C-alpha positions in Angstrom: 0.0 -0.1 0.0 1.2 3.4 -0.9 1.5 6.1 1.7 -1.9 8.0 2.7 -2.7 11.3 1.4 -4.2 12.6 5.2 -6.7 15.4 4.7 -7.6 17.7 7.8 -10.9 19.8 7.2 -10.7 23.3 9.4 -8.1 25.2 10.2 -8.3 26.8 13.4 -6.4 24.9 16.5 -7.3 21.1 16.1 -7.7 21.0 12.2 -3.9 22.5 12.1 -1.5 21.4 15.2 -3.4 18.4 13.3 -2.4 18.8 10.2 1.1 19.8 11.0 1.7 16.5 13.4 1.1 14.1 11.1 2.9 16.0 8.3 5.9 15.1 11.0 5.1 11.3 10.5 6.1 11.6 6.8 2.3 11.8 5.5 1.5 14.0 2.4 -1.2 16.4 4.6 -3.4 18.5 2.3 -5.3 21.6 4.8 -8.3 22.3 3.7 -10.6 25.3 5.1 -13.6 27.5 3.3 -11.8 31.1 4.4 -9.8 31.8 2.0 -7.7 34.2 3.9 -7.1 32.5 6.9 -5.6 29.4 3.9 -3.4 32.6 2.5 -2.2 33.6 5.6 -1.1 30.1 6.8 0.2 29.4 3.6 2.4 32.6 4.2 3.7 30.8 7.4 1.8 33.5 9.9 0.3 30.9 11.8 -3.9 32.0 13.7 -2.3 30.1 16.9 -0.1 30.1 19.8 0.9 27.0 20.1 5.1 26.5 21.3 6.4 24.4 18.8 4.1 25.1 16.0 6.3 27.1 13.8 9.4 25.8 13.9 7.1 22.3 13.3 5.3 23.6 10.4 8.1 25.2 9.1 10.8 22.0 9.5 7.8 20.3 7.3 6.2 22.6 5.1 6.8 20.3 2.4 4.1 17.9 3.1 1.8 20.3 3.6 -0.3 21.8 1.5 -3.0 24.2 1.4 -6.6 25.1 -0.1 -9.4 26.7 0.2 -11.1 24.5 -2.0 -13.2 21.4 -1.2 -12.5 19.7 -4.3 -8.8 18.8 -3.7 -9.9 16.5 -0.7 -10.6 14.5 -3.2 -6.7 13.1 -3.7 -7.1 11.9 0.3 -7.2 8.5 1.6 -7.8 9.7 4.9 -10.2 13.1 6.2 -10.8 14.3 8.8 -12.9 16.8 10.5 -11.0 19.0 12.2 -12.4 22.5 13.3 -12.8 24.2 16.8 -16.3 24.1 18.3 -17.5 26.8 19.6 -19.4 26.7 23.1 -21.9 29.7 24.3 -21.8 30.9 28.0 -24.1 27.3 29.0 -21.7 25.0 27.9 -23.6 24.3 25.0 -22.2 23.5 21.3 -22.9 24.9 18.3 -22.9 21.9 15.7 -24.2 24.2 12.9 -20.6 25.0 11.1 -19.8 21.3 12.0 -22.6 19.9 10.1 -22.4 22.5 7.4 -18.4 21.3 7.4 -19.3 17.4 6.7 -21.5 18.0 4.5 -19.4 19.6 1.8 -17.1 17.1 3.0 -18.4 14.3 2.1 -20.1 15.0 -1.3 -16.1 15.7 -2.4 -14.4 12.5 -0.7 -12.9 10.0 -3.3 -14.9 6.8 -4.2 -13.4 5.3 -1.5 -12.0 7.6 1.2 -12.7 7.5 4.5 -14.4 10.1 6.9 -13.2 10.7 10.8 -14.8 12.8 13.2 -11.7 14.2 15.3 -13.9 17.6 16.9 -15.7 16.7 19.6 -19.1 16.0 19.3 -21.9 14.6 21.7 -22.7 11.2 21.9 -24.9 9.8 18.7 -24.0 12.7 16.5 -21.8 9.9 14.1 -23.6 7.3 13.8 -26.3 9.5 11.8 -23.8 11.7 9.5 -25.0 10.2 5.9 -21.9 8.2 4.9 -21.2 4.5 4.7 -20.6 3.4 8.4 -17.4 1.3 6.8 -15.6 4.2 6.0 -17.3 6.5 8.8 -15.2 6.8 12.2 -15.1 8.9 14.9 -11.2 9.9 17.1 -11.3 11.3 20.4 -8.8 14.6 20.4 -6.8 15.3 23.6 -6.1 19.1 22.6 -4.9 20.9 25.3 -3.9 24.6 24.8 -0.2 25.3 26.0 0.8 21.5 25.4 -0.8 20.9 22.0 1.7 20.0 19.4 3.6 17.6 22.7 0.0 15.1 22.1 -0.8 15.7 19.0 2.7 14.5 18.1 2.7 12.0 21.2 -0.1 10.4 22.6 -0.9 9.0 25.3 -3.3 6.7 23.3 -5.7 6.3 20.6 -9.4 6.0 21.0 -11.3 4.9 17.5 -15.2 5.3 17.6 -16.4 2.3 14.8 -19.6 1.3 14.1 -18.3 -2.0 14.3 -15.5 -2.5 17.0 -14.0 -6.0 16.2 -13.4 -5.2 12.7 -10.1 -4.6 12.0 -9.4 -1.1 10.3 -8.6 0.1 7.2 -5.4 -0.3 5.8 -5.0 3.6 5.5 -6.4 4.2 9.0 -4.4 2.1 10.3 -1.4 2.9 8.8 -2.0 7.1 9.4 -3.0 5.8 13.5 0.5 3.4 14.2 3.1 5.7 12.7 2.4 7.4 16.1 3.3 4.1 18.5 0.4 3.9 20.6 -2.3 1.7 22.3 -5.0 2.0 19.6 -8.7 1.7 21.8 -11.6 1.1 19.0 -15.2 0.7 20.6 -18.5 1.9 19.6 -19.5 5.2 18.4 -20.7 6.8 21.4 -19.0 4.9 23.7 -15.9 6.6 22.4 -18.3 10.1 22.0 -18.6 9.8 26.1 -15.1 8.9 26.9 -14.2 12.5 26.0 -16.2 13.5 28.0 -15.0 11.0 31.0 -11.7 12.2 30.6 -12.8 15.5 30.7 -15.0 14.8 34.0 -12.1 13.2 35.6 -10.2 16.2 35.3 -12.6 18.4 36.7 -12.4 15.6 39.7 -8.9 16.1 40.6 -8.9 20.0 40.2 -11.8 20.0 42.2 -10.5 18.0 44.8 -7.6 20.3 45.4 -9.3 23.7 44.8 -11.7 22.6 47.8 -8.9 21.6 50.0 -6.5 23.7 48.6 -9.7 26.5 50.5 -9.1 24.7 53.6 -5.7 24.6 53.6 -6.1 28.1 54.0 -8.3 28.6 57.1 -6.8 25.4 59.3 -2.9 26.5 58.3 -2.3 23.9 55.9 0.1 24.8 52.9 -1.7 22.5 50.0 1.5 23.3 48.4 3.0 20.9 50.8 0.5 18.0 50.3 0.0 17.8 46.6 3.4 16.1 46.0 2.5 12.7 48.9 -0.5 12.2 46.6 1.8 12.4 43.0 3.3 10.1 45.0 0.9 7.4 45.1 0.0 5.0 42.4 -3.2 4.6 43.2 -3.3 8.8 41.9 -0.4 9.7 40.1 2.4 12.4 39.1 0.2 13.4 36.5 -2.7 14.2 38.6 -3.9 17.8 38.2 -3.6 18.5 42.4 -2.4 22.5 41.2 -5.6 24.4 42.4 -6.5 27.1 40.6 -9.3 29.7 39.6 -12.1 27.4 38.9 -13.3 25.7 35.2 -12.0 27.7 32.0 -11.4 27.8 28.5 -15.0 26.5 27.1 -14.3 22.5 26.7 -15.0 20.9 30.3 -17.6 23.4 31.0 -19.5 21.8 27.6 -19.0 18.4 29.0 -19.9 19.1 32.5 -23.2 20.5 30.8 -23.8 17.1 28.4 -23.6 15.4 31.7 -26.2 18.0 33.2 -28.4 17.8 30.2 -27.9 14.0 29.6 -28.6 13.7 32.8 -31.8 15.3 32.7 -33.2 13.8 29.2 -32.4 9.9 30.3 -33.9 10.5 34.4 -30.3 9.8 35.3 -28.5 10.9 38.5 -25.6 13.8 38.3 -25.6 15.5 41.2 -21.8 15.1 41.8 -21.4 17.0 38.6 -23.8 19.6 39.7 -21.6 20.3 42.3 -18.1 20.9 40.2 -19.7 23.5 39.0 -20.9 25.3 41.5 -17.2 24.1 42.9 -15.9 25.9 40.2 -18.1 28.9 40.2 -16.8 29.8 43.9 -13.4 29.5 43.4 -13.5 31.2 40.2 -14.4 34.3 42.7 -11.5 33.8 45.2 -9.4 36.8 44.0 -12.3 39.0 44.3 -13.4 37.6 47.9 -9.4 38.4 48.8 -9.8 42.1 47.8 -13.2 42.8 49.5 -11.3 41.7 52.1 -8.1 42.7 52.7 -7.5 45.7 50.6 -10.6 47.6 49.6 -11.4 48.5 53.2 -7.9 50.2 54.2 -7.4 51.0 50.4 -10.8 53.4 49.0 -9.5 54.3 45.9 -6.9 51.8 44.8 -5.3 50.6 41.9 -4.5 47.3 40.9 -2.2 46.1 38.1 -3.1 42.6 36.3 -0.7 39.8 34.9 -2.4 37.7 32.3 -5.7 38.2 30.6 -5.8 34.9 29.1 -7.4 31.9 31.1 -4.2 30.2 31.0 -0.6 30.0 30.2 1.0 29.6 26.4 -2.9 30.2 24.4 -4.0 33.4 22.9 -7.9 31.6 24.3 -10.0 34.0 26.9 -13.0 31.6 26.7 -14.4 32.2 30.7 -11.0 33.6 31.4 -10.7 34.3 35.4 -9.1 37.5 34.4 -11.9 38.8 32.4 -14.2 37.9 35.1 -12.1 40.0 37.7 -11.5 43.1 36.1 -16.2 42.9 35.3 -16.2 43.3 38.5 -13.3 45.9 39.1 -15.0 49.1 37.4 -15.0 50.7 39.9 -11.4 51.0 40.6 -8.5 52.4 37.2 -6.6 49.5 36.3 -3.4 48.1 34.6 -3.3 45.4 32.7 -0.3 43.8 30.5 -0.7 39.9 29.0 2.4 38.7 26.6 -0.4 37.6 23.9 -3.7 39.4 24.0 -4.8 43.1 24.2 -5.7 44.6 26.2 -8.4 45.6 23.4 -10.3 43.1 24.6 -10.9 44.2 28.2 -13.9 45.9 28.6 -13.5 48.6 31.8 -14.2 52.2 31.8 -10.4 53.0 33.6 -7.9 50.5 32.2 -4.1 51.3 31.1 -2.4 48.8 28.7 0.9 48.6 29.9 3.9 47.7 28.0 6.1 45.4 30.1 4.6 42.7 33.2 6.8 45.7 36.0 5.0 48.7 34.1 1.2 46.6 35.0 2.7 46.4 38.6 4.4 51.0 38.4 1.9 52.4 40.8 -0.9 50.2 41.5 -1.8 49.1 45.3 -2.5 45.3 44.6 -0.4 42.9 42.0 -3.1 40.2 40.6 -1.2 38.2 39.3 -4.1 36.6 37.0 -2.4 34.3 34.2 0.3 31.8 35.2 3.2 33.1 32.0 6.5 31.5 32.2 7.4 35.3 31.9 6.2 36.4 35.1 8.5 34.2 37.1 11.4 35.9 36.5 9.9 39.0 37.9 11.9 40.2 41.3 10.7 41.5 44.2 12.8 44.2 44.4 12.1 46.1 41.6 8.2 44.7 41.7 8.4 47.1 45.8 10.6 50.2 43.3 7.9 50.4 41.5 4.1 50.0 43.0 2.7 51.9 45.9 1.1 49.7 47.8 2.6 46.4 49.4 -0.2 43.7 48.1 0.0 40.8 45.7 -2.1 37.9 44.3 -0.5 35.3 42.9 -3.3 32.4 43.0 -0.9 30.2 40.4 2.1 30.6 42.6 4.5 31.7 39.8 6.4 34.0 42.2 8.2 32.1 45.1 6.5 32.8 48.3 10.2 33.5 50.2 10.9 36.2 48.0 8.0 38.8 48.1 7.6 37.8 51.8 11.2 38.8 52.2 10.5 42.5 50.4 7.9 43.4 52.7 4.6 42.4 50.7 1.1 40.9 52.0 1.4 37.7 49.7 -1.9 35.8 49.4 -1.5 32.4 47.2 -4.2 29.5 46.5 -3.9 26.9 49.0 -1.5 28.1 51.9 -2.7 30.3 55.3 -2.5 34.0 53.9 0.3 36.1 55.1 0.3 39.7 55.4 4.0 42.2 55.4 5.0 42.5 59.7 4.2 46.2 58.5 0.5 45.3 58.4 1.0 42.8 61.3 
């Protein structure tokens, strides 16, 4: 068999990263998107997503990649992935209209024996209803993680494959593509694979919720959650890669979508899902941790504070602000001036009557009464507490994700607050 030609329909985050990963494994890849300007930008080397390593990988394997806005060009492919991002609303509901339109157009362009694989996340029951011979139709669980997408795409832990008949061998072209990544392949029925993605995210949310709950308790009883987490990672039943870092609730859109999907399915089928509802409530409470702290530790002592805010993205190494804790906080600080800085997200996304865009982290801190580090960007780890003390008017640092080594700001005379640890007030405040 000749080396399969692989197509990716949809050149947003998921499709672009997946296409480059397939090219890196030696396959000729055709990337299709109906947006002609997006295709032109990508072909010129201007990628529309931020992912560490992606630009370099795309350049290294550019000879394997071609991009087009003509859906008919997918006719040359042996396997085509539907790989566009799925948008969600504020209630976690997916908008599948663009996906359905894309699938309709791609099916019409497929070669007579070509395979179709839905890679973007869809609810259970979606794939089986598609108008294509089941022998040519597959669903594959995507494991995109913003900020680590290249690593996840080039070195997957396993492939979860939805099939009409899981016991039958995969077609040769599809098996060749999956086999190039040298990881376990788990075939199962369509609905099981679609639900497997949701199950993975529910387990992640469970870990996050446990960490957030016990980190909150640690703050009140004098324990430090960051001392406890390493002990849990050494427990084989929990593991070294567990989501044990406390955070400001669930953000980014994908996890929220899966929780909302489970709640809707449970209501529709009469199934019990109180634990999922508890995860949603826990996330809501944790999101406002910084706001509650400011009302308790800053605003009673300073009537007209200026806040410096570092980070607008919902997490590091991405430009996405979907359900960003930073933007949620800013929405509740409308009465006070703020100075903001993010390495990749422009201040223009901020809706605030008195916002100043700072050109650097230290300039965002300048003149502020309290500095709030809302996204754990790596560059913030290099901030000098002495430089911050020289730039700021006040002596309060709120660092939920423990970007700074706590001893440094404390030694510089700051009241330093971080998730999962007892509140630390400077000697002056005490």
